[in-house]
C-alpha positions as CSV (number, residue, x, y, z in Angstrom):
1,M,15.8,10.3,-8.2
2,Y,13.7,7.3,-7.1
3,N,15.1,3.8,-7.1
4,I,12.7,1.1,-8.4
5,L,13.4,-2.6,-8.2
6,I,11.8,-4.8,-10.8
7,C,11.6,-8.5,-9.8
8,D,10.5,-11.0,-12.4
9,D,12.1,-14.2,-13.7
10,D,11.1,-13.3,-17.3
11,A,13.8,-11.1,-18.8
12,D,11.5,-9.7,-21.5
13,I,9.0,-8.5,-18.8
14,R,11.9,-6.8,-16.9
15,S,13.1,-5.2,-20.1
16,A,9.6,-3.9,-21.0
17,L,9.0,-2.4,-17.5
18,K,12.5,-0.9,-17.5
19,M,11.8,0.8,-20.8
20,Y,8.4,2.2,-19.5
21,L,9.9,3.5,-16.3
22,S,13.1,4.9,-17.8
23,I,11.0,7.5,-19.5
24,E,10.5,9.0,-16.0
25,D,14.3,8.9,-15.2
26,Y,13.9,6.4,-12.4
27,C,17.0,4.4,-11.4
28,I,16.1,0.8,-12.1
29,Y,17.4,-2.3,-10.3
30,E,16.6,-5.9,-11.4
31,A,16.1,-9.2,-9.7
32,E,15.1,-12.7,-11.1
33,N,13.5,-14.0,-7.9
34,G,12.3,-13.0,-4.5
35,R,15.5,-14.0,-2.7
36,D,17.6,-11.7,-4.9
37,A,15.1,-8.9,-4.5
38,L,15.3,-9.1,-0.7
39,K,19.1,-8.9,-0.9
40,I,18.9,-5.7,-3.1
41,V,16.3,-4.1,-0.7
42,A,18.6,-4.8,2.2
43,S,21.6,-3.2,0.5
44,E,20.1,-0.4,-1.5
45,D,17.8,2.5,-0.9
46,I,14.8,1.1,-2.8
47,H,11.7,3.3,-3.0
48,L,9.3,0.9,-4.7
49,L,9.2,-2.8,-5.7
50,L,7.4,-4.2,-8.8
51,M,7.3,-8.0,-8.2
52,D,5.9,-11.0,-10.0
53,I,4.1,-13.7,-7.9
54,M,5.2,-16.9,-9.7
55,M,9.0,-17.2,-9.6
56,P,11.6,-19.9,-8.9
57,V,13.8,-20.0,-5.8
58,M,11.5,-17.7,-3.8
59,D,8.1,-16.6,-5.1
60,G,6.7,-13.1,-4.7
61,I,4.3,-13.9,-1.8
62,R,7.1,-15.4,0.3
63,A,9.4,-12.5,-0.5
64,L,6.6,-10.0,0.4
65,N,5.9,-11.8,3.7
66,T,9.6,-11.6,4.6
67,L,9.8,-8.0,3.6
68,R,6.9,-7.0,5.9
69,E,8.1,-9.2,8.7
70,N,11.5,-7.4,8.6
71,G,9.7,-4.1,9.1
72,S,10.0,-2.7,5.6
73,N,7.2,-0.4,4.5
74,I,8.3,0.3,0.9
75,P,5.4,0.1,-1.6
76,V,5.0,-3.2,-3.4
77,I,3.1,-3.5,-6.6
78,L,2.5,-7.2,-7.6
79,L,2.6,-8.3,-11.2
80,T,-0.3,-10.7,-11.8
81,A,-2.0,-12.6,-14.7
82,K,-5.7,-12.1,-15.3
83,S,-6.4,-15.7,-14.1
84,Q,-4.6,-15.0,-10.7
85,D,-7.5,-13.4,-8.8
86,A,-6.9,-15.6,-5.8
87,D,-3.2,-14.7,-5.8
88,K,-4.1,-11.0,-5.8
89,I,-6.1,-11.4,-2.6
90,V,-3.3,-13.4,-1.0
91,G,-0.8,-10.7,-2.1
92,L,-2.9,-7.9,-0.6
93,N,-3.3,-9.9,2.6
94,A,0.5,-10.3,2.7
95,G,1.0,-6.5,2.6
96,A,1.0,-5.6,-1.1
97,D,-0.1,-2.0,-1.9
98,D,-1.5,-2.6,-5.3
99,Y,-1.3,-4.9,-8.3
100,I,-0.9,-4.6,-12.1
101,T,-2.4,-7.2,-14.4
102,K,-0.5,-8.6,-17.4
103,P,-0.3,-7.7,-20.2
104,F,0.8,-4.3,-19.1
105,N,-0.5,-0.9,-20.3
106,P,2.5,1.4,-20.1
107,V,0.3,4.4,-19.1
108,E,-1.2,2.4,-16.2
109,V,2.2,1.2,-15.0
110,I,3.6,4.7,-14.8
111,A,0.4,6.1,-13.2
112,R,0.4,3.4,-10.5
113,V,4.1,3.7,-9.8
114,K,3.8,7.5,-9.4
115,S,0.7,7.1,-7.2
116,Q,2.5,4.8,-4.8
117,L,5.7,6.9,-4.7
118,R,3.7,10.0,-3.8
119,R,2.0,8.1,-1.0
120,Y,5.3,6.7,0.2
121,M,7.1,10.0,0.3
122,R,4.1,11.7,2.1
123,F,3.4,9.0,4.6
124,G,6.4,7.6,6.4
125,G,8.8,6.5,3.7
126,S,11.5,9.2,3.7
127,A,13.2,11.9,5.6
128,T,12.2,14.3,2.8
129,A,8.5,13.5,3.4
130,E,6.1,16.4,3.3
131,K,5.6,18.0,6.8
132,N,2.3,19.0,8.2
133,S,1.8,20.0,11.9
134,N,-1.8,19.0,12.0
135,V,-2.8,16.4,14.6
136,L,-6.0,14.5,14.0
137,R,-7.8,13.0,17.0
138,N,-10.9,10.8,17.3
139,G,-11.6,9.1,20.6
140,G,-8.4,7.2,21.5
141,L,-6.9,7.5,18.1
142,E,-4.3,10.2,17.3
143,L,-2.6,10.8,13.9
144,D,0.3,13.2,13.9
145,N,1.0,14.4,10.3
146,S,4.3,16.0,11.3
147,T,5.9,12.7,12.4
148,K,3.6,10.4,10.4
149,T,2.8,8.5,13.6
150,V,-0.4,7.0,15.0
151,T,-1.3,6.0,18.6
152,R,-4.3,4.2,20.0
153,D,-5.0,5.0,23.7
154,G,-1.4,6.3,23.9
155,E,0.2,3.1,22.4
156,P,2.0,3.4,19.1
157,V,0.5,1.7,16.1
158,S,2.7,0.7,13.1
159,L,1.0,1.4,9.8
160,T,2.1,1.2,6.2
161,P,2.0,4.4,4.1
162,T,-1.2,3.2,2.4
163,E,-2.9,2.3,5.8
164,L,-1.8,5.7,7.2
165,M,-3.3,7.6,4.2
166,L,-6.5,5.5,4.5
167,L,-6.8,6.3,8.2
168,K,-6.1,10.0,7.6
169,F,-8.9,10.0,5.0
170,F,-11.4,8.5,7.4
171,M,-10.3,10.7,10.4
172,E,-10.8,13.8,8.2
173,N,-14.3,12.6,7.2
174,T,-15.9,11.1,10.3
175,E,-19.5,10.0,10.0
176,T,-19.4,10.2,6.2
177,V,-20.2,7.0,4.4
178,F,-18.0,6.2,1.4
179,S,-18.4,3.3,-1.1
180,P,-15.3,1.2,-1.8
181,K,-15.0,2.8,-5.3
182,E,-15.1,6.3,-3.8
183,I,-12.5,5.3,-1.2
184,Y,-10.2,4.0,-3.8
185,R,-10.7,7.1,-6.0
186,R,-10.0,9.4,-3.1
187,V,-7.2,7.5,-1.3
188,W,-5.4,5.8,-4.2
189,N,-6.2,8.7,-6.6
190,D,-6.9,6.2,-9.4
191,D,-9.7,4.7,-11.5
192,P,-11.6,2.5,-9.0
193,Y,-12.6,-0.1,-11.6
194,G,-12.3,-3.6,-10.0
195,A,-10.7,-2.1,-6.9
196,E,-13.2,-3.3,-4.2
197,N,-11.0,-6.2,-3.0
198,T,-8.1,-3.8,-2.6
199,V,-10.1,-1.5,-0.4
200,T,-11.7,-4.4,1.6
201,V,-8.3,-5.9,2.4
202,H,-6.7,-2.7,3.4
203,I,-9.6,-1.8,5.7
204,R,-9.3,-5.2,7.3
205,H,-5.6,-4.7,7.9
206,L,-6.3,-1.2,9.4
207,R,-9.0,-2.6,11.7
208,E,-6.6,-5.3,13.0
209,K,-4.2,-2.5,14.0
210,I,-6.5,0.2,15.4
211,E,-9.4,-1.8,16.8
212,I,-9.4,-3.6,20.2
213,D,-11.7,-6.2,18.6
214,P,-11.5,-6.1,14.8
215,A,-14.6,-8.4,14.6
216,K,-16.6,-5.7,16.6
217,P,-15.0,-2.4,15.4
218,D,-15.5,0.8,17.4
219,Y,-14.1,3.1,14.7
220,L,-14.4,1.7,11.1
221,K,-17.9,0.6,10.5
222,V,-19.7,-1.1,7.6
223,V,-22.8,0.5,6.4
224,W,-24.4,-2.4,4.7
225,G,-25.2,-1.8,1.0
226,H,-23.4,1.5,1.0
227,G,-19.8,1.2,2.2
228,Y,-17.7,2.3,5.2
229,K,-17.5,5.1,7.6
230,M,-15.5,6.1,10.7
231,E,-17.7,6.7,13.7
232,K,-17.1,9.9,15.6
233,K,-15.9,9.3,19.1
234,K,-15.6,11.6,22.1
235,T,-11.9,12.6,22.4
236,L,-10.8,12.6,26.0
């Protein structure tokens, strides 16, 4: 059973989300603000966090920053209003994995939660994660599927499950150009409508971790007007 934490200062929203997710037999925890959410994450085995941005005591962005600074890689889906486009970008930059826009569509909520949980359990979140002995190599990059670890020129690189899955996708498809919508469809396994910003932010994060100079990337290249590709490098 998966443990999901719902963090929102609006009791009605928490109740609605709990009702949607209880259909899937998830164990639900609740918090009214970011500070309480961090306490629950520290004391319980939480597999996914649904968190509002605007909250008293500690808002969602501050809580998310603290969560990532403390080394937690649990998936975080932000709850945002349609008018909060700027906050969505800030949230993705802080380490959010996805966002859901209010008012919620129950089918979308369940689909996005399932998608993030699948990714988390496959790529670094749990001891029960799926095992695969394949090792992908491209130049100085190495991704070991059995241990869910990445190294660059022999040095370990710490990636979130989403970043790891994104890197795996590119390493399996070197020299192939993909549009942001196709990347989202293939990696997030979801409808790519309006997802370009999500892809752009995650690629920027990935570059910051795997490239020596993110401003002049060796691996993840922009193909102007078309999308992104991973350049094939000679593996030493």
